[in-house]
Each structure stands twice: as C-alpha cells, then as structure tokens.
C-alpha positions as CSV (number, residue, x, y, z in Angstrom):
1,M,34.1,111.4,135.7
2,G,32.9,114.4,137.7
3,S,31.8,117.7,136.4
4,Y,34.3,120.5,135.9
5,N,33.1,122.2,139.2
6,E,33.7,119.0,141.2
7,V,37.2,118.6,139.8
8,G,38.0,122.3,140.6
9,I,36.8,121.8,144.2
10,A,38.9,118.6,144.6
11,N,42.0,120.4,143.2
12,F,41.3,123.3,145.6
13,R,41.1,120.9,148.6
14,I,44.4,119.2,147.6
15,A,46.1,122.5,147.2
16,L,44.8,123.7,150.5
17,L,46.0,120.5,152.2
18,I,49.5,120.9,150.7
19,I,49.7,124.5,151.8
20,T,48.5,123.7,155.3
21,Y,51.0,120.8,155.6
22,F,53.9,123.0,154.4
23,I,53.0,125.8,157.0
24,Q,52.7,123.2,159.7
25,A,56.1,121.6,158.7
26,L,57.7,125.0,158.6
27,T,56.3,125.7,162.1
28,Y,57.8,122.5,163.5
29,Y,61.1,123.4,161.8
30,K,61.2,126.8,163.5
31,L,60.3,125.3,166.8
32,A,63.0,122.7,166.5
33,E,65.4,125.5,165.7
34,K,64.4,127.4,168.8
35,A,64.9,124.2,170.8
36,K,68.3,123.7,169.2
37,L,67.6,120.3,167.9
38,E,69.5,118.4,165.2
39,N,68.0,117.2,162.0
40,R,65.4,119.9,161.8
41,W,64.8,119.0,158.2
42,I,62.7,116.0,159.2
43,A,59.9,118.4,160.0
44,F,59.1,118.2,156.3
45,I,58.7,114.4,156.3
46,P,55.3,113.1,157.3
47,I,55.3,110.9,160.5
48,L,59.0,111.6,161.1
49,Q,58.1,115.1,162.2
50,F,56.8,113.5,165.4
51,I,60.4,112.8,166.3
52,L,60.9,116.5,166.7
53,F,57.7,116.8,168.7
54,F,58.9,114.2,171.2
55,H,62.5,115.6,171.3
56,I,61.1,119.0,172.1
57,I,59.3,117.5,175.2
58,N,62.5,115.5,176.0
59,R,61.1,112.1,175.1
60,S,62.6,109.4,172.9
61,A,61.4,109.1,169.3
62,W,60.3,105.6,170.2
63,Y,57.2,107.2,171.8
64,I,55.9,107.2,168.2
65,L,55.1,103.6,168.7
66,F,52.4,104.6,171.2
67,G,50.4,105.3,168.1
68,L,49.9,101.6,167.8
69,L,47.7,101.8,170.9
70,A,44.9,103.0,168.6
71,L,44.8,99.4,167.2
72,I,43.5,98.1,170.6
73,P,39.7,98.1,170.5
74,F,37.9,100.6,172.8
75,V,40.7,101.2,175.3
76,G,43.5,102.0,172.9
77,P,42.1,105.2,171.3
78,L,41.1,106.4,174.8
79,V,44.6,105.9,176.2
80,L,46.1,107.5,173.1
81,A,43.9,110.5,173.4
82,V,44.9,111.0,177.1
83,L,48.6,110.6,176.2
84,S,48.2,113.1,173.3
85,I,46.7,115.7,175.6
86,Y,49.5,115.2,178.2
87,W,52.2,115.4,175.5
88,S,50.5,118.5,174.0
89,V,50.5,120.2,177.4
90,K,54.2,119.4,177.9
91,F,54.9,120.7,174.4
92,Y,53.3,124.1,175.1
93,Q,54.9,124.3,178.6
94,A,58.3,123.8,177.0
95,F,57.9,127.2,175.4
96,G,56.4,128.9,178.4
97,I,52.9,129.3,177.1
98,E,50.4,130.3,179.8
99,T,48.1,127.6,181.3
100,L,44.8,129.1,180.1
101,L,46.1,129.4,176.5
102,I,47.3,125.8,176.7
103,V,43.8,124.6,177.8
104,I,42.2,126.4,175.0
105,A,44.8,125.2,172.4
106,V,44.3,121.6,173.5
107,I,40.4,121.8,173.4
108,I,40.2,123.7,170.1
109,P,42.8,122.3,167.6
110,F,42.6,125.3,165.3
111,V,43.6,127.6,168.2
112,G,46.5,125.1,168.8
113,Y,47.7,125.6,165.3
114,I,47.6,129.4,165.7
115,V,49.5,129.2,169.0
116,Q,52.1,127.0,167.4
117,L,52.6,129.5,164.6
118,Y,52.9,132.2,167.3
119,M,55.5,130.1,169.2
120,A,57.5,129.4,166.1
121,F,57.7,132.9,164.6
122,S,57.5,135.2,167.7
123,E,60.8,136.4,169.0
124,S,59.3,136.8,172.5
125,V,58.7,133.0,172.8
126,E,61.8,131.0,173.8
127,Y,62.4,127.3,174.6
128,Q,62.3,127.0,178.4
129,I,63.9,123.6,179.1
130,T,67.1,121.8,178.4
131,N,67.1,118.3,177.2
132,E,69.4,115.5,176.0
133,Y,68.5,116.1,172.3
134,Q,69.8,119.7,172.1
135,V,72.9,120.6,170.1
136,Y,74.9,123.6,171.1
C-alpha cells in the first residue's frame, strides 16, 4: 500500500477528473440547449454525449462508430484524427466562432475547452444552423 501522500495525490487526481468531467458535461448540456436538441440529459453519460456532439453538427449518432477506425493498425488512428479535426471545425462553426479561434482551439485542446465554456455560457454566442435534430 502506498504512503499517505501517494493516496492523497491519487484522491486529488480522481476528484479533479470528476470535477473536470462534470464541467465538460454541463458545457455539452448548455450547448445542446442552445441548439434546441432533445435529450440534453445524455450530456452527463460518458460516450453517449457524443450523440449531442454529432447532432449539433447535423450528423447521425451512428457516426460514433467511426471510433472503431482506431482499431485498424496505422491508417485507422490517422483517419480518425483527420475526421476529428473536421468535426471539431464544424462544431465551432455551428456557433459562429471565428476561424482563427477555431484553428487555435483545434491545435491546443485546453484552449478548445475554454472556447466551449465560452460558447456554452455566453449569451452573445448563438447556434447558427438549423438541423433535423432540433425541437421547437
């Protein structure tokens, strides 16, 4: 068993992960609310929150299966990375984020999280597109 200090650090990391996840889930919930999507509550369920992501960019939830590409050696992860960048750009564009900020958010993930928080909680950011998954 580890020392008291090691256990404390591990507990801190777990608490930090839980807090980070909750903030990220709340962000997706608020973005889904802005996009007028149904079933916003799935933002709090791991993996299923990607359904909201794809519905925001007007794609079917079946696109989650593209994650299986990562299982194909060499090519799969590369294709998945390119698709992830493309989908992220579409995600930011759906809320009218400027191109330079999109580029920075895609290159530096921490900036992307900050931009998403801004998108979710700023009243000046609105959902720019209409899609088949919206409920009025």
